[in-house]
DRENFIKOL-825938 format. One record per residue (C-alpha): residue number from 1; residue in one letter; y, x, z. Coordinates in Angstrom, 2 decimals. Each point is the difference from the previous one (the first is absolute). Example, Ala and Ser with C-alpha at 12.3 -4.5 7.8 and 13.67 -1.06 7.14 Angstrom:
# DRENFIKOL-825938
<atom 1 "a" <-4.50 12.30 7.80>>
<atom 2 "s" <3.44 1.37 -0.66>>
***
This chain:
# DRENFIKOL-825938
<atom 1 "m" <133.48 39.95 79.02>>
<atom 2 "r" <-2.57 -0.06 -2.73>>
<atom 3 "a" <-3.10 1.94 0.66>>
<atom 4 "g" <-1.44 2.53 -2.40>>
<atom 5 "r" <3.25 1.18 -1.41>>
<atom 6 "g" <-0.61 3.66 0.31>>
<atom 7 "p" <2.53 2.04 1.98>>
<atom 8 "s" <2.34 -2.89 0.63>>
<atom 9 "a" <-2.70 -1.49 2.33>>
<atom 10 "r" <0.71 2.80 2.54>>
<atom 11 "v" <3.65 -0.90 0.48>>
<atom 12 "g" <0.98 -0.74 3.54>>
<atom 13 "v" <0.94 -3.45 1.26>>
<atom 14 "f" <3.76 0.74 0.39>>
<atom 15 "w" <0.41 0.05 -3.90>>
<atom 16 "i" <0.58 -3.05 -1.92>>
<atom 17 "v" <-2.63 -0.21 -2.80>>
<atom 18 "d" <-0.84 -2.49 -2.68>>
<atom 19 "r" <2.57 -2.65 0.96>>
<atom 20 "g" <0.60 -1.43 -3.39>>
<atom 21 "g" <3.26 -1.99 0.49>>
<atom 22 "g" <-0.53 -2.34 -2.84>>
<atom 23 "t" <-1.46 0.84 -3.45>>
<atom 24 "a" <-3.37 1.79 0.03>>
<atom 25 "g" <0.44 3.66 -0.79>>
<atom 26 "a" <3.82 -0.05 0.84>>
<atom 27 "l" <1.74 2.36 2.24>>
<atom 28 "s" <1.63 -1.61 2.97>>
<atom 29 "v" <3.51 1.28 0.15>>
<atom 30 "f" <0.59 -0.53 3.75>>
<atom 31 "s" <-3.45 1.17 0.94>>
<atom 32 "v" <0.44 3.22 -1.89>>
<atom 33 "a" <3.36 0.74 1.40>>
<atom 34 "a" <-1.02 -0.97 3.57>>
<atom 35 "e" <-3.11 2.18 -0.09>>
<atom 36 "a" <1.93 2.99 -1.29>>
<atom 37 "l" <2.53 -0.28 2.85>>
<atom 38 "n" <-2.67 -0.99 2.49>>
<atom 39 "f" <-2.00 3.20 -0.73>>
<atom 40 "a" <3.01 2.25 0.52>>
<atom 41 "w" <1.01 -1.83 3.21>>
<atom 42 "r" <-3.36 -0.40 1.75>>
<atom 43 "r" <-1.53 3.32 -1.07>>
<atom 44 "f" <3.21 2.08 0.47>>
<atom 45 "g" <-1.82 2.13 2.57>>
<atom 46 "v" <-2.51 1.14 -2.70>>
<atom 47 "v" <2.77 0.31 -2.61>>
<atom 48 "l" <1.94 2.22 2.41>>
<atom 49 "r" <-3.02 2.11 0.95>>
<atom 50 "v" <-1.00 0.64 -3.58>>
<atom 51 "g" <3.51 0.37 -1.57>>
<atom 52 "w" <2.27 1.82 2.51>>
<atom 53 "l" <-1.08 3.53 -0.81>>
<atom 54 "p" <0.15 -0.27 -3.85>>
<atom 55 "l" <3.29 -1.95 0.25>>
<atom 56 "t" <1.42 2.66 2.32>>
<atom 57 "l" <-1.11 2.77 -2.38>>
<atom 58 "m" <1.55 -1.83 -2.85>>
<atom 59 "l" <3.32 -0.17 1.85>>
<atom 60 "v" <-0.11 3.64 0.90>>
<atom 61 "f" <-0.91 1.08 -3.47>>
<atom 62 "n" <2.63 -2.13 -1.64>>
<atom 63 "m" <2.59 1.36 2.40>>
<atom 64 "a" <-1.12 3.47 -0.92>>
<atom 65 "s" <0.25 -0.76 -3.71>>
<atom 66 "v" <3.63 -1.00 0.47>>
<atom 67 "f" <0.80 3.42 1.15>>
<atom 68 "l" <-2.16 1.52 -2.81>>
<atom 69 "w" <2.17 -1.75 -2.54>>
<atom 70 "l" <3.15 1.13 1.69>>
<atom 71 "s" <-1.24 3.49 0.08>>
<atom 72 "l" <-0.89 -0.11 -3.61>>
<atom 73 "a" <3.39 -1.37 -0.99>>
<atom 74 "y" <1.98 2.67 2.08>>
<atom 75 "a" <-2.48 2.85 -0.72>>
<atom 76 "t" <-0.17 0.72 3.69>>
<atom 77 "p" <-1.95 -1.38 2.88>>
<atom 78 "i" <1.51 -3.03 1.69>>
<atom 79 "s" <-1.05 -1.12 3.45>>
<atom 80 "f" <1.01 -2.43 2.70>>
<atom 81 "a" <2.26 2.56 1.47>>
<atom 82 "d" <2.00 0.33 -3.27>>
<atom 83 "v" <0.40 -3.83 -0.20>>
<atom 84 "a" <1.17 -0.15 3.58>>
<atom 85 "a" <2.45 2.79 -0.55>>
<atom 86 "a" <1.42 -1.79 -2.98>>
<atom 87 "g" <0.29 -3.21 1.99>>
<atom 88 "a" <-1.76 -2.01 -2.70>>
<atom 89 "s" <-1.71 -3.23 0.81>>
<atom 90 "w" <-3.64 -0.74 -0.91>>
<atom 91 "g" <1.11 -2.54 -2.69>>
<atom 92 "q" <2.18 2.74 -1.61>>
<atom 93 "v" <-2.98 2.43 0.14>>
<atom 94 "l" <-2.19 -2.53 -1.72>>
<atom 95 "a" <2.59 -0.75 -2.70>>
<atom 96 "l" <0.40 3.75 -0.67>>
<atom 97 "s" <-3.79 0.33 -0.13>>
<atom 98 "q" <-0.40 -2.82 -2.50>>
<atom 99 "q" <2.74 1.50 -2.14>>
<atom 100 "a" <-1.72 3.34 0.09>>
<atom 101 "q" <-3.32 -1.62 -0.97>>
<atom 102 "a" <1.50 -1.80 -2.96>>
<atom 103 "q" <1.65 3.08 -1.31>>
<atom 104 "g" <-3.05 2.17 0.39>>
<atom 105 "l" <-2.26 -2.40 -1.80>>
<atom 106 "a" <2.50 -0.56 -2.76>>
<atom 107 "a" <0.19 3.72 -0.55>>
<atom 108 "n" <-3.79 0.19 -0.21>>
<atom 109 "s" <-0.01 2.57 2.85>>
<atom 110 "a" <-3.56 1.15 0.71>>
<atom 111 "a" <0.74 0.18 3.79>>
<atom 112 "a" <1.54 -3.49 0.00>>
<atom 113 "w" <-3.04 -1.49 -1.72>>
<atom 114 "s" <-2.32 1.90 2.36>>
<atom 115 "i" <1.73 -1.45 3.00>>
<atom 116 "a" <0.03 -3.56 -1.58>>
<atom 117 "v" <-3.68 0.07 -0.85>>
<atom 118 "a" <-0.96 1.53 3.35>>
<atom 119 "s" <1.99 -2.54 1.95>>
<atom 120 "l" <-1.53 -2.91 -2.00>>
<atom 121 "a" <-3.52 1.32 0.41>>
<atom 122 "v" <0.35 0.56 3.69>>
<atom 123 "n" <1.45 -3.49 0.69>>
<atom 124 "l" <-2.65 -1.70 -2.07>>
<atom 125 "i" <-2.76 1.85 1.79>>
<atom 126 "l" <1.37 -0.78 3.40>>
<atom 127 "l" <0.68 -3.61 -0.95>>
<atom 128 "s" <-3.56 -0.52 -1.27>>
<atom 129 "s" <-1.52 1.64 3.15>>
<atom 130 "f" <0.90 -3.08 2.09>>
<atom 131 "m" <0.41 -2.74 -2.62>>
<atom 132 "a" <-3.60 0.38 -1.32>>
<atom 133 "p" <-1.66 -0.59 3.48>>
<atom 134 "l" <2.51 -2.74 0.86>>
<atom 135 "t" <-0.73 -1.82 -3.19>>
<atom 136 "r" <-3.76 0.14 0.59>>
<atom 137 "y" <0.72 -1.14 3.55>>
<atom 138 "a" <1.92 -3.10 -1.30>>
<atom 139 "g" <-2.44 -0.69 -2.74>>
<atom 140 "l" <-3.35 0.67 1.55>>
<atom 141 "g" <0.61 0.14 3.67>>
<atom 142 "e" <-1.08 3.62 -0.02>>
<atom 143 "t" <1.73 1.62 2.98>>
<atom 144 "p" <1.48 3.34 -0.80>>
<atom 145 "a" <-1.69 3.10 1.49>>
<atom 146 "p" <1.01 0.61 3.59>>
<atom 147 "g" <2.49 2.66 0.93>>
<atom 148 "f" <3.72 0.25 0.52>>
<atom 149 "i" <0.76 3.14 -2.01>>
<atom 150 "r" <-1.36 -0.82 -3.43>>
<atom 151 "a" <1.24 0.43 -3.62>>
<atom 152 "p" <-3.33 -0.28 -2.04>>
<atom 153 "f" <-0.23 0.58 -3.68>>
<atom 154 "g" <-3.25 -0.89 -1.78>>
<atom 155 "p" <-1.46 -2.23 -2.65>>
<atom 156 "d" <1.72 -3.21 1.25>>
<atom 157 "q" <3.38 1.76 -0.13>>
<atom 158 "i" <-0.65 1.47 -3.39>>
<atom 159 "r" <-1.03 -3.42 -1.33>>
<atom 160 "f" <3.18 -1.51 1.47>>
<atom 161 "l" <2.11 2.52 -1.82>>
<atom 162 "l" <-1.97 -0.15 -3.21>>
<atom 163 "a" <0.29 -3.82 -0.03>>
<atom 164 "g" <3.77 0.25 0.70>>
<atom 165 "a" <0.44 2.58 -2.74>>
<atom 166 "l" <-1.96 -1.97 -2.57>>
<atom 167 "a" <1.91 -3.24 0.87>>
<atom 168 "s" <3.25 1.92 -0.25>>
<atom 169 "g" <-0.99 1.48 -3.37>>
<atom 170 "v" <-0.98 -3.49 -1.47>>
<atom 171 "f" <3.29 -1.42 1.44>>
<atom 172 "l" <2.04 2.72 -1.71>>
<atom 173 "l" <-1.71 -0.39 -3.32>>
<atom 174 "t" <-0.01 -3.84 -0.08>>
<atom 175 "a" <3.22 -0.91 1.67>>
<atom 176 "y" <2.43 2.82 0.92>>
<atom 177 "a" <-0.16 1.94 -3.24>>
<atom 178 "p" <0.38 -2.95 -2.39>>
<atom 179 "v" <3.03 -1.29 1.90>>
<atom 180 "t" <1.47 3.49 0.19>>
<atom 181 "l" <-0.56 0.61 -3.72>>
<atom 182 "a" <1.49 -3.36 -0.87>>
<atom 183 "t" <3.13 0.91 1.99>>
<atom 184 "a" <0.25 3.38 -1.58>>
<atom 185 "a" <-0.41 -1.62 -3.50>>
<atom 186 "i" <2.69 -2.52 0.61>>
<atom 187 "l" <2.43 2.59 1.29>>
<atom 188 "g" <-0.89 2.29 -3.03>>
<atom 189 "f" <0.65 -2.91 -2.40>>
<atom 190 "m" <3.38 -0.53 1.67>>
<atom 191 "q" <0.93 3.68 -0.06>>
<atom 192 "s" <-0.96 0.10 -3.74>>
<atom 193 "a" <2.07 -3.02 -0.75>>
<atom 194 "m" <2.95 1.41 1.83>>
<atom 195 "t" <-0.09 3.24 -1.90>>
<atom 196 "t" <-0.83 -1.36 -3.52>>
<atom 197 "p" <2.90 0.54 -2.40>>
<atom 198 "f" <1.52 -3.09 -1.71>>
<atom 199 "a" <2.39 -0.26 -2.92>>
<atom 200 "s" <3.28 -1.57 0.65>>
<atom 201 "f" <2.69 -1.10 -2.52>>
<atom 202 "p" <3.39 0.04 1.81>>
<atom 203 "d" <1.82 -1.08 -3.14>>
<atom 204 "t" <-1.46 -3.20 -1.19>>
<atom 205 "d" <1.86 0.24 -3.34>>
<atom 206 "s" <-1.66 3.34 -0.89>>
<atom 207 "l" <-3.67 0.82 0.18>>
<atom 208 "h" <0.84 3.67 -0.45>>
<atom 209 "t" <1.30 0.42 3.48>>
<atom 210 "v" <-3.07 0.44 2.14>>
<atom 211 "d" <-0.40 1.04 3.57>>
<atom 212 "v" <-3.14 0.98 1.79>>
<atom 213 "i" <-0.35 -1.35 3.52>>
<atom 214 "f" <-2.85 -0.01 2.46>>
<atom 215 "g" <-1.71 -3.01 1.64>>
<atom 216 "a" <1.72 0.61 3.27>>
<atom 217 "d" <3.44 -0.50 -1.63>>
<atom 218 "r" <-1.17 -2.91 -2.16>>
<atom 219 "l" <-2.08 -1.98 2.47>>
<atom 220 "g" <1.75 1.13 3.15>>
<atom 221 "v" <-1.40 1.86 2.94>>
<atom 222 "r" <-0.83 -3.22 1.70>>
<atom 223 "w" <-2.57 -0.79 -2.57>>
<atom 224 "l" <-2.13 2.65 1.65>>
<atom 225 "y" <-0.17 -2.18 3.09>>
<atom 226 "g" <0.04 -3.28 -1.76>>
<atom 227 "w" <-2.20 -2.93 0.84>>
<atom 228 "q" <-1.45 -0.36 -3.54>>
<atom 229 "v" <-2.50 2.88 -0.08>>
<atom 230 "w" <-1.04 -0.12 3.68>>
<atom 231 "g" <-0.19 -3.72 -0.12>>
<atom 232 "a" <-2.33 0.02 -3.04>>
<atom 233 "a" <-2.12 2.70 1.68>>
<atom 234 "a" <-0.19 -2.15 3.14>>
<atom 235 "a" <-1.00 -3.11 -2.06>>
<atom 236 "f" <-2.69 1.94 -1.74>>
<atom 237 "l" <-1.40 1.31 3.34>>
<atom 238 "g" <0.17 -3.51 1.42>>
<atom 239 "l" <-2.22 -1.44 -2.82>>
<atom 240 "f" <-2.29 2.92 0.57>>
<atom 241 "i" <-0.32 -0.86 3.64>>
<atom 242 "v" <-0.62 -3.67 -0.78>>
<atom 243 "a" <-2.81 1.03 -2.35>>
<atom 244 "l" <-1.29 2.44 2.73>>
<atom 245 "v" <-0.13 -2.68 2.69>>
<atom 246 "f" <-1.51 -2.51 -2.47>>
<atom 247 "g" <-2.86 2.30 -0.78>>
<atom 248 "h" <-0.39 1.02 3.64>>
<atom 249 "v" <-0.38 -3.54 1.38>>
<atom 250 "a" <-2.42 -1.00 -2.79>>
<atom 251 "p" <-3.42 -0.97 1.49>>
<atom 252 "r" <-2.90 2.51 -0.31>>
<atom 253 "r" <-3.34 -1.02 -1.33>>
<atom 254 "e" <-1.49 0.04 3.49>>
<atom 255 "d" <2.61 -2.33 1.44>>
<atom 256 "k" <-1.55 -3.44 0.46>>
<atom 257 "h" <3.30 -1.75 0.37>>
<atom 258 "a" <2.48 0.98 -2.70>>
<atom 259 "g" <2.93 -1.95 1.40>>
<atom 260 "i" <2.72 -1.20 -2.34>>
<atom 261 "g" <-0.13 0.43 -3.71>>
<atom 262 "a" <1.68 2.63 -2.26>>
<atom 263 "l" <3.17 -2.10 -0.42>>
<atom 264 "g" <0.37 -0.39 3.71>>
<atom 265 "r" <-0.52 3.76 0.60>>
<atom 266 "g" <2.41 0.80 -2.65>>
<atom 267 "l" <2.68 -2.25 1.45>>
<atom 268 "g" <-0.71 1.21 3.49>>
<atom 269 "a" <0.31 3.66 -1.12>>
<atom 270 "f" <3.25 -0.74 -1.77>>
<atom 271 "l" <1.52 -1.86 2.91>>
<atom 272 "g" <-1.10 2.64 2.55>>
<atom 273 "v" <1.47 2.82 -2.01>>
<atom 274 "a" <3.24 -2.03 -0.55>>
<atom 275 "a" <0.27 -0.60 3.77>>
<atom 276 "y" <-0.39 3.76 0.63>>
<atom 277 "f" <2.77 0.75 -2.44>>
<atom 278 "l" <2.23 -2.68 1.57>>
<atom 279 "a" <-0.67 1.53 3.41>>
<atom 280 "a" <1.00 3.42 -1.35>>
<atom 281 "a" <3.16 -1.37 -1.67>>
<atom 282 "a" <0.95 -1.66 3.38>>
<atom 283 "a" <-0.56 3.22 1.80>>
<atom 284 "y" <2.18 1.91 -2.54>>
<atom 285 "n" <2.75 -2.65 0.27>>
<atom 286 "a" <-0.01 0.17 3.77>>
<atom 287 "v" <0.17 3.83 0.20>>
<atom 288 "f" <1.95 1.01 -3.14>>
<atom 289 "g" <1.42 -3.21 -1.40>>
<atom 290 "e" <3.50 0.11 1.37>>
<atom 291 "a" <0.56 3.73 -0.85>>
<atom 292 "a" <-1.49 -0.51 -3.52>>
<atom 293 "r" <2.29 -2.90 -0.70>>
<atom 294 "r" <3.05 1.96 1.03>>
<atom 295 "a" <-1.05 2.77 -2.35>>
<atom 296 "g" <-0.68 -2.47 -2.89>>
<atom 297 "a" <-3.59 1.08 -0.21>>
<atom 298 "f" <-2.01 -2.82 1.69>>
<atom 299 "a" <-2.15 -0.74 -3.10>>
<atom 300 "d" <-0.63 3.65 -0.73>>
<atom 301 "g" <-1.13 0.78 3.60>>
<atom 302 "l" <-2.11 -3.22 0.08>>
<atom 303 "a" <-1.88 1.07 -3.17>>
<atom 304 "g" <-0.64 3.41 1.51>>
<atom 305 "a" <-1.22 -1.61 3.28>>
<atom 306 "m" <-2.35 -2.27 -1.89>>
<atom 307 "f" <-1.51 2.98 -1.87>>
<atom 308 "l" <-0.54 1.78 3.34>>
<atom 309 "a" <-1.46 -3.12 1.52>>
<atom 310 "a" <-2.39 -0.38 -3.00>>
<atom 311 "g" <-1.03 3.68 0.34>>
<atom 312 "a" <-0.53 -0.36 3.71>>
<atom 313 "a" <-2.21 -3.11 -0.56>>
<atom 314 "v" <-2.28 1.98 -2.34>>
<atom 315 "m" <-0.37 2.84 2.46>>
<atom 316 "i" <-0.52 -2.52 2.89>>
<atom 317 "f" <-2.81 -1.66 -2.00>>
<atom 318 "a" <-1.80 3.29 -0.70>>
<atom 319 "g" <0.56 1.25 3.53>>
<atom 320 "l" <-1.51 -3.11 1.65>>
<atom 321 "r" <-3.06 0.13 -2.37>>
<atom 322 "l" <-0.76 3.51 1.15>>
<atom 323 "y" <1.05 -0.31 3.64>>
<atom 324 "p" <-3.41 -0.89 1.48>>
<atom 325 "y" <-1.81 2.91 -1.72>>
<atom 326 "a" <0.44 2.73 2.69>>
<atom 327 "g" <-1.21 -2.17 2.80>>
<atom 328 "v" <-3.04 -1.38 -2.00>>
<atom 329 "a" <-1.04 3.58 -1.10>>
<atom 330 "v" <0.21 1.34 3.56>>
<atom 331 "c" <-1.87 -2.91 1.54>>
<atom 332 "r" <-2.56 -0.26 -2.72>>
<atom 333 "r" <-0.27 3.81 -0.48>>
<atom 334 "s" <0.09 -0.55 -3.73>>
<atom 335 "m" <2.70 0.64 -2.64>>
<atom 336 "a" <-1.01 -3.16 -1.96>>
<atom 337 "i" <3.24 -1.96 -0.61>>
<atom 338 "a" <-1.56 -3.38 -0.84>>
<atom 339 "g" <-0.11 -1.22 3.64>>
<atom 340 "a" <3.65 0.85 0.49>>
<atom 341 "l" <1.01 -1.95 -3.12>>
<atom 342 "k" <-1.88 -3.10 1.25>>
<atom 343 "v" <2.31 -0.21 2.96>>
<atom 344 "t" <3.07 -0.50 -2.28>>
<atom 345 "r" <-1.49 -2.10 -2.75>>
<atom 346 "r" <1.86 -3.08 -1.09>>
<atom 347 "h" <2.22 -1.70 2.59>>
<atom 348 "n" <-1.13 2.31 2.78>>
<atom 349 "l" <2.39 2.57 -1.45>>
<atom 350 "f" <2.84 -2.30 0.94>>
<atom 351 "r" <-1.51 -0.85 3.33>>
<atom 352 "l" <-0.24 3.77 0.89>>
<atom 353 "l" <3.61 0.38 -1.04>>
<atom 354 "a" <1.01 -2.78 2.28>>
<atom 355 "a" <-2.04 1.50 2.90>>
<atom 356 "m" <1.70 3.43 -0.55>>
<atom 357 "l" <3.41 -1.62 -0.14>>
<atom 358 "l" <-0.79 -1.87 3.25>>
<atom 359 "i" <-1.12 3.27 1.66>>
<atom 360 "g" <3.03 1.85 -1.24>>
<atom 361 "f" <2.38 -2.80 1.26>>
<atom 362 "l" <-1.64 0.04 3.45>>
<atom 363 "l" <0.06 3.78 0.24>>
<atom 364 "f" <3.65 0.11 -1.16>>
<atom 365 "g" <1.00 -2.54 2.72>>
<atom 366 "a" <-1.99 1.89 2.59>>
<atom 367 "q" <1.75 3.27 -1.05>>
<atom 368 "i" <3.42 -1.62 0.42>>
<atom 369 "l" <-0.97 -1.16 3.47>>
<atom 370 "i" <-1.34 3.52 0.95>>
<atom 371 "s" <3.30 1.49 -1.27>>
<atom 372 "v" <1.99 -2.33 2.06>>
<atom 373 "a" <-2.09 0.70 3.06>>
<atom 374 "f" <0.30 3.76 -0.50>>
<atom 375 "s" <3.75 -0.23 -0.42>>
<atom 376 "l" <0.10 -1.85 3.33>>
<atom 377 "l" <-2.32 2.62 1.51>>
<atom 378 "t" <2.11 2.97 -1.21>>
<atom 379 "g" <3.04 -1.74 1.48>>
<atom 380 "v" <-1.73 -0.23 3.37>>
<atom 381 "i" <-1.03 3.63 -0.21>>
<atom 382 "a" <3.51 1.09 -0.87>>
<atom 383 "t" <1.52 -2.13 2.79>>
<atom 384 "l" <-2.42 1.42 2.67>>
<atom 385 "f" <0.51 3.62 -0.96>>
<atom 386 "g" <3.68 -0.63 -0.29>>
<atom 387 "a" <0.08 -1.26 3.57>>
<atom 388 "a" <-2.06 3.06 1.11>>
<atom 389 "e" <2.56 2.29 -1.62>>
<atom 390 "t" <2.90 -1.73 1.65>>
<atom 391 "a" <-1.76 0.17 3.37>>
<atom 392 "a" <-0.68 3.73 -0.58>>
<atom 393 "r" <3.60 0.71 -0.91>>
<atom 394 "l" <1.33 -1.83 2.99>>
<atom 395 "g" <-2.24 2.15 2.17>>
<atom 396 "g" <1.46 3.09 -1.53>>
<atom 397 "g" <-3.01 0.80 -2.19>>
<atom 398 "e" <-0.33 0.53 -3.72>>
<atom 399 "g" <-0.74 -3.24 -1.97>>
<atom 400 "g" <-0.77 1.37 -3.53>>
<atom 401 "w" <-3.72 -0.14 0.84>>
<atom 402 "a" <0.18 -3.76 0.07>>
<atom 403 "a" <1.38 -0.32 -3.60>>
<atom 404 "r" <-2.66 2.47 -1.28>>
<atom 405 "s" <-2.77 -1.81 1.87>>
<atom 406 "a" <1.11 -3.41 -1.39>>
<atom 407 "a" <0.02 1.35 -3.49>>
<atom 408 "l" <-3.41 1.48 0.45>>
<atom 409 "a" <-1.40 -3.15 1.54>>
<atom 410 "i" <1.38 -2.19 -2.80>>
<atom 411 "s" <-1.33 2.28 -2.73>>
<atom 412 "a" <-3.44 0.26 1.61>>
<atom 413 "s" <-0.23 -3.83 0.44>>
<atom 414 "g" <1.08 -0.43 -3.57>>
<atom 415 "v" <-2.61 2.27 -1.38>>
<atom 416 "a" <-2.72 -1.62 2.17>>
<atom 417 "a" <1.10 -3.56 -1.05>>
<atom 418 "n" <0.02 0.94 -3.69>>
<atom 419 "a" <-3.40 1.63 0.25>>
<atom 420 "l" <-1.54 -3.02 1.76>>
<atom 421 "w" <1.43 -2.35 -2.55>>
<atom 422 "a" <-1.32 2.06 -2.81>>
<atom 423 "l" <-3.43 -0.03 1.48>>
<atom 424 "f" <0.17 -3.74 0.40>>
<atom 425 "t" <0.96 -0.53 -3.65>>
<atom 426 "y" <-2.79 2.26 -1.02>>
<atom 427 "g" <-2.29 -2.15 2.10>>
<atom 428 "v" <1.16 -3.05 -1.85>>
<atom 429 "s" <-0.72 1.64 -3.35>>
<atom 430 "a" <-3.47 0.97 1.25>>
<atom 431 "g" <-0.56 -3.60 1.24>>
<atom 432 "l" <1.09 -1.46 -3.38>>
<atom 433 "m" <-2.28 2.32 -2.02>>
<atom 434 "g" <-2.97 -0.72 2.26>>
<atom 435 "r" <0.51 -3.73 -0.44>>
<atom 436 "l" <0.24 0.43 -3.77>>
<atom 437 "y" <-3.25 1.87 -0.02>>
<atom 438 "r" <-1.76 -2.84 1.71>>
<atom 439 "e" <1.60 -2.45 -2.43>>
<atom 440 "s" <-1.46 2.10 -2.83>>
<atom 441 "e" <-3.49 -0.44 1.57>>
<atom 442 "r" <0.60 -3.74 0.41>>
<atom 443 "l" <1.40 -0.87 -3.30>>
***
């Protein structure tokens, strides 16, 4: 570890720091991913101590908000007893709650917006109460304050929320809003073309016989979903992405080694974007190809998929550029964004993407294994309680308690497993943000 690097010099020995992995100033994909996972695994005791109470409060509040939405929709208080009496499952209750929320917000109901804003605020405050100290722990080695019953909210938490809000605002303005407006403009153009009147001459021998028809009749309804407009829009966005990547990987003045020249960078940007679109096309073909061919709309669907892929690429680019900001702001206790942008400069943006994809792949695989293990566990629980119920009935007793106990045990173990897994993933996020902060100090 380098000496004299400010707060990063206080990091404990169990963190991986300043392992270059090749080019000077480059993020090491495997080191970044391994450290994020390592932090959550080895420091899970601290993650559990700091996060269990805020997470429990989040679960309780979100469950209460479900019944608030139902009560608002039916104009009468709805409770667990009402749900049990109706015989509805929790999945059905959630679906009804989401439907009530969508309807209330669409109707601009003051009560609906009050519930939505309050729910968002409470969840963000509780989330920041444990993510801010965990991020400082991962980035600086600063152990969170002792205590098992804690949900603090102070300057670090406010800074965490402000950085997230600022990054979200920039993301909306620079990526989400332009893509959304472009989509709306294309749909508006199509709608206008479909409703534009055209002159038609059914009798070719007489120009006095004129019919007025609309674009939908002349061009056909299929034109609305045709590949021409969406394909052209996707091509334009593709060229914009090539230019964006080309400008992003251009060497800065302070870079001593510029790397390849402008022609090589341009060719690399074009080939990289082309490979991305080919992967998106292959994914579309694998998932929707057969059904689209049967419907005779393969090219139309492919053009739409390419436009969606291009829009997603723009949003991924902006999201990755801004991702380190919350961790850097919390650890540095400064809202300056320059340090966060250093982490994702030039090719480090793509290295960070690779590290995050690697983390996501490993977490997804682990979640599948946990789901399989939990299914086996619930089967064992059901078998044991079933055997107990059979034994009780053979002895002349009442065995209904066994089924109720089995359902309670399975539900409780499911809630506990989901809560522990959620805390682990939050720990991974904190570990990643802490590592990115130290990279901002090193680069």
